[in-house]
C-alpha positions in Angstrom: 122.2 100.5 87.9 120.2 102.2 85.2 118.2 100.1 82.8 119.6 100.0 79.3 116.1 100.7 78.0 116.0 104.0 79.9 119.3 105.1 78.5 118.2 104.3 75.0 115.0 106.3 75.4 116.7 109.3 77.0 116.4 112.5 74.9 118.0 115.8 75.7 117.4 119.2 74.1 119.0 122.6 74.9 117.9 126.1 74.1 119.7 127.7 71.2 121.9 129.7 73.6 123.4 126.9 75.7 125.7 128.0 78.5 128.4 126.1 80.5 126.5 126.8 83.7 123.7 124.5 82.6 125.9 121.4 82.3 125.9 120.3 85.9 122.2 121.3 86.2 121.4 119.1 83.2 123.4 116.2 84.7 121.3 116.4 87.9 118.1 116.4 85.9 119.3 113.5 83.8 120.2 111.5 87.0 116.8 112.0 88.5 115.1 110.9 85.3 117.1 107.7 85.2 116.6 107.1 88.9 113.3 105.2 88.4 111.1 107.7 90.3 108.4 107.7 87.6 109.4 111.2 86.2 109.4 111.1 82.4 110.0 114.7 81.5 111.9 117.5 83.3 112.8 120.9 82.1 114.7 123.9 83.4 113.5 127.5 82.8 114.9 131.0 83.5 112.2 133.7 83.6 109.8 131.2 81.9 112.2 130.6 79.0 113.4 127.1 78.3 117.1 126.4 79.2 117.0 122.6 78.5 114.8 119.6 78.7 115.4 115.9 79.3 112.8 113.2 78.7 111.9 109.6 78.6 108.8 110.0 76.4 110.1 107.3 74.1 110.1 104.8 76.9 107.2 102.4 77.5 106.8 103.7 81.1 105.7 107.2 79.8 101.9 107.6 79.6 100.0 107.5 76.3 100.0 110.7 74.2 97.1 113.1 74.5 95.1 113.5 71.3 97.5 111.1 69.4 100.4 113.5 69.3 103.6 112.1 67.8 106.9 112.1 69.8 108.1 115.4 68.4 104.8 117.0 69.1 104.7 115.6 72.6 108.1 117.0 73.4 107.2 120.4 72.2 103.9 120.3 74.1 105.5 119.4 77.4 108.1 122.2 77.0 105.4 124.7 76.3 103.1 123.5 79.1 106.1 123.6 81.4 106.6 127.3 80.5 102.9 128.0 81.1 103.2 126.3 84.6 106.2 128.6 85.4 104.0 131.6 84.4 101.1 130.3 86.5 103.5 129.7 89.5 104.7 133.3 89.1 101.2 134.6 89.1 100.3 132.5 92.2 103.3 133.7 94.0 102.0 137.3 93.7 98.6 136.1 94.8 100.0 134.3 97.9 102.2 137.2 98.9 99.4 138.7 101.0 99.6 135.7 103.3 103.0 136.9 104.5 104.3 133.4 104.5 107.1 133.9 102.0 107.6 133.1 98.3 106.1 130.1 96.5 108.8 127.5 96.3 106.9 124.4 95.1 103.7 123.8 93.1 102.3 120.3 93.0 99.4 119.3 90.8 98.1 115.7 91.1 95.8 114.3 88.4 94.1 110.9 88.2 97.3 109.2 86.8 100.3 111.3 87.8 101.9 114.4 89.1 103.2 117.7 87.7 105.6 119.7 89.8 107.1 123.2 89.5 109.9 123.9 92.0 111.7 127.2 92.5 115.5 127.0 92.4 116.8 130.5 92.9 115.5 133.8 91.6 113.7 133.3 88.3 114.9 129.7 87.8 112.4 126.9 88.0 112.4 123.2 87.3 109.2 121.6 86.0 108.6 117.9 85.7 105.9 115.3 84.8 105.6 112.0 86.5 103.3 109.0 85.9 101.8 106.7 88.4 99.0 104.7 86.6 95.8 104.4 88.5 96.8 106.7 91.4 93.2 107.9 92.2 90.1 105.8 92.4 86.9 107.3 91.2 85.2 109.3 93.9 88.2 109.2 96.3 90.4 112.1 97.2 93.9 112.1 95.7 96.3 110.3 98.0 99.6 112.2 98.3 101.4 109.0 99.4 100.8 107.4 96.0 103.0 110.1 94.3 105.4 110.7 97.2 108.3 109.0 95.3 107.9 111.5 92.5 107.5 114.4 94.9 110.5 113.5 97.0 112.7 113.2 93.8 111.5 116.6 92.6 112.2 118.3 95.9 115.5 116.6 96.1 116.4 117.8 92.6 115.5 121.4 93.6 117.7 121.1 96.7 120.7 119.8 94.7 120.3 122.5 92.1 120.4 125.1 94.9 123.5 123.5 96.3 125.3 124.0 93.0 124.9 127.7 93.8 125.9 127.3 97.5 122.3 127.8 98.6 120.7 125.8 101.5 117.7 123.6 101.1 114.3 125.3 101.6 112.9 121.9 102.6 110.3 121.8 99.8 107.5 119.5 100.7 108.9 119.2 104.2 110.5 116.0 103.0 113.7 116.5 105.0 111.7 116.3 108.2 108.9 114.0 107.0 110.2 111.0 108.9 109.6 112.8 112.2 106.5 111.1 113.7 103.5 113.5 114.2 103.2 114.7 117.7 100.3 113.2 119.7 97.6 115.4 121.1 98.5 116.5 124.6 96.3 117.8 127.5 97.7 121.3 126.7 96.3 121.0 123.1 92.8 120.2 124.5 92.8 123.4 126.6 93.0 125.5 123.4 89.6 125.4 121.8 89.6 125.5 118.0 88.0 128.5 116.3 84.9 127.2 114.5 82.8 128.6 111.7 79.7 126.7 110.6 79.6 122.9 111.0 82.6 121.1 112.5 82.1 118.1 110.2 80.9 114.6 111.0 82.1 113.5 114.4 84.3 116.5 114.9 86.9 115.1 112.4 87.9 118.6 111.3 89.1 119.8 114.7 90.7 116.4 115.5 92.9 116.8 112.4 94.6 119.9 113.6 98.0 119.9 115.4 100.5 122.7 116.3 103.1 120.6 114.4 100.7 119.8 111.5 97.6 121.2 109.9 96.5 124.6 111.4 93.5 125.7 109.3 90.9 123.5 107.5 87.8 124.5 105.6 85.2 122.7 103.6 83.6 124.3 100.5 80.6 123.2 98.4 79.2 124.9 95.3 81.3 128.0 95.9 80.3 128.5 99.6 82.2 127.7 102.8 80.4 125.0 104.7 82.7 124.9 107.7 86.1 126.2 108.9 88.2 125.2 111.9 91.6 126.5 113.0 94.0 126.6 115.9 95.8 129.8 114.7 95.5 131.2 118.2 97.4 128.3 119.8 100.3 129.6 121.9 102.8 127.5 120.0 101.9 129.3 116.8 102.4 132.8 118.3 105.8 133.4 116.6 104.0 133.2 113.2 102.2 136.5 113.8 103.3 140.1 114.2 102.0 143.6 113.9 101.5 143.2 110.1 99.6 139.9 110.3 97.3 139.0 113.1 95.2 135.8 113.7 92.1 137.6 112.4 94.1 138.7 109.3 95.1 135.2 108.5 91.6 133.8 108.9 90.1 136.4 106.5 92.9 136.0 104.0 92.6 132.2 104.1 88.9 132.4 103.6 89.3 134.7 100.6 92.0 132.5 99.0 89.9 129.3 99.6 87.0 130.9 97.8 89.2 131.6 94.8 90.9 128.3 94.8 88.4 126.4 92.7 88.9 128.8 89.9 92.7 128.7 90.3 92.7 124.9 90.1 90.5 125.1 87.0 93.2 127.4 85.4 96.0 124.9 86.3 93.9 122.0 84.9 93.5 124.0 81.6 97.3 124.7 81.6 98.0 121.0 81.8 95.3 119.7 79.5 97.5 119.4 76.3 100.1 117.3 78.1 98.2 115.2 80.7 94.8 113.6 81.0 92.4 114.3 83.8 91.8 117.4 85.9 93.7 118.5 88.9 92.4 116.6 92.0 95.0 117.9 94.5 97.0 121.1 94.5 99.8 122.1 96.9 101.2 125.6 97.0 104.3 125.3 99.2 105.6 128.6 100.4 108.7 129.4 102.5 106.7 129.1 105.7 104.3 126.2 105.3 101.9 125.3 102.5 98.3 125.8 101.2 96.4 122.7 100.1 93.4 121.9 97.9 91.8 118.5 97.8 88.8 117.8 95.5 86.0 115.6 97.0 83.6 115.9 94.0 82.9 118.3 91.2 81.8 121.2 93.4 83.1 120.0 96.8 86.6 120.5 98.1 88.8 120.9 101.2 91.2 123.7 101.8 94.0 123.5 104.3 97.0 125.5 105.6 100.1 124.8 107.7 102.5 127.5 108.8 105.2 125.0 109.8 107.6 124.1 106.9 108.8 121.0 108.8 105.3 119.7 108.9 104.2 120.2 105.2 104.0 116.5 104.4 102.2 115.6 107.6 99.6 118.3 107.1 99.1 117.1 103.6 98.4 113.6 104.8 96.1 115.0 107.5 94.0 116.8 104.9 93.7 113.7 102.8 92.6 111.7 105.8 89.8 114.1 106.5 88.8 113.9 102.8 88.8 110.1 102.8 86.6 110.1 106.0 84.1 112.5 104.3 83.9 110.4 101.1 84.1 107.0 102.9 82.5 107.6 106.3 83.5 104.1 107.5 87.2 104.6 106.7 
């Protein structure tokens, strides 16, 4: 049952040209907002233009305003920032296309006290939302994806339900439909395939130990703009179907290294996009494509991890594996 206070705080706004096709979509967004996931603002865009927005900014669960903005200003800021994130996702989609892993279907940006998501629905339609989880990230610790998983699951579920309205199947954003499948243990066959190494392998070999055919496939560590170490199992026989004449193992390695070097700047751009609406910089970024995902996890100001999985069913498990490595680097006794 929905709390009366949430209903009282619910605010809806449609674009000047409202169309009947938005009604069911707006109902789904409203239901997610009232579901207690922690999402306090969600908006639907077509080609980066606002269709409608629903929010709980007047509720006490919403975070404090940035720079003392009043309620009307906050709503306008969130709608504009949402449009900017759609633009950023469109630009990143073009940047990611060279990976030959499909289109960008989900962008997740985690800050110190919440989550911002931008999920593709179909074509040029996107849904953008803001969720609050106070105190999600401790100072000096990598952002834990588990602390915002309720928001992320709700967002991915919303994208799936919006697609179903148009008779489209789920793209399994976040890998949440298969997240309950336990990770596969390492087998003797895994041990016969030596990971490809560049630079240091990390304290205690924790980088190589984090890789699984059904999980994280590529992991690199970057400090002050330089790659410190990279480990991958891209040549594992179980991953062979992910390669063809147009994209070889060597191709993916070089493209991942190039993207990883650019990611610190890309994350800075996303942080600037969000600054008017949320506090804190982006500490974790997930770029979920049709075939797997790319991850960024900040360890310190100039220190971050980059990861990749090609397996859409294992997106959430690979996300957790990257966070585990980050935690071990920051807290060696963890």
